[in-house]
N, C-alpha and C positions, 0 to 999 in steps of 0.2 A: 757364629752368631753376629748379628749386626746391632748397632745401637746408634742413637743420636745423642749428641752432647749439646746442652744449652748452658752458656756461661752468662751469668747475670751480675751486673755491677752492684756490689753491696754498699758502696759509699754513698749512693744516692738516697738511701733510706726511703725507697718507694713503698707505698702501701701494698698490702697483699694482693688486692685486685689488680693494681697496676703491674705488679710483677707477673701475675698470671697472664695478663693481656700481652705484655712485652715478650714473655717466654713463648706464648702461643704464636705470635708473629714470627719469632725466630724459628720455631719448630716447623711451621707451615712453609715458610720461604725456603728453608734449608731442604725440606723434603721435595718441594717442587723443583729446586735446582738439581738435586740428586736424580730425580725421576727423568729430567731432561738429559743429563749427562750420562747416567748409567741406570737405565730402566730396570735391569735385572736386579741390581742391589736394592732399589726402592721396593720392588715386588717382594723380594726375599724378606726384607725388614717388615713389610706389612703382614706377610704370612707368619712371621715369628712372634708377632704380638706388639710390634712398635716400641721396643725398649728405648726409654729416654732417661738420661741422667742430667740433673740440673745442678750445676756447680756455681760457686761464687768467686768473683775477683774483687779486689779491694780498691781499684781505681780505674779511671778512664784510660790511663797509659797502659795498665796491665791488660785491659780488654783489647786495646788496639794492637798491643804486642802479640797476644795469642792469635788474634785474627790474622795478622801478617804472617805468623809462623804456619798456621794450618791451611790457609787458602791456597798455597802453592801445591799442596798435596791432596786436599780433599775439597768436596763441595762445601763452601762456608759462606754465610751471610752475616752482615752486621746490621743491627736494627737501630734506627734513630727515632726517638720520640719527638713528636711535633710540639710539645710543650703547651698543650691545650688545657691540661688539668693540674698536674703536680709539679712539673718542672717549670722554672722561670724562662729558660731558653731551650731550644732544641738541643738534644745531646744523645750520644750513643748509650744504649742501655744493655743490649744483649748481643751475643754471637750465637748462631746456630751452626752446628757442624754435622754433616752427614744426613742420613745414616751411612755408616761404613762399618767395616769389620772391627770388632772390639779391640783386638790386639794392636791394630794399627793406630787408632786414636789414643789409646791408653798411654802410649809413649809421650804424647804431648800434654795430656790432661791429668796425669796421675798426681801431680803436685797440688791440685786444687781440691778444696773441701766442698762437701755437699752444702747446698744452700739451706 
């Protein structure tokens, strides 16, 4: 089975709508990157129901750390909000990973809790 992971910064205290928008950006961008790099994985993920897991990290540093860890192994994107609504300055909000095989990504993300 394949899944996609979205990691969201919890320290920003974003509203529910903003979290949904940022997570959607991460999901779509990560899927598009995967479909360019490994189309067969993207197609399998689509046919399996597009499993997504949304996890939380507690700081900008933690988000950047996990992005650096996973991007060498898997298709991964980092999302930066433009600060037009809730944030005072542009900042990183989310990381999207995959879709990829579950057992491969779980090694990197099992320590994070659900959002």
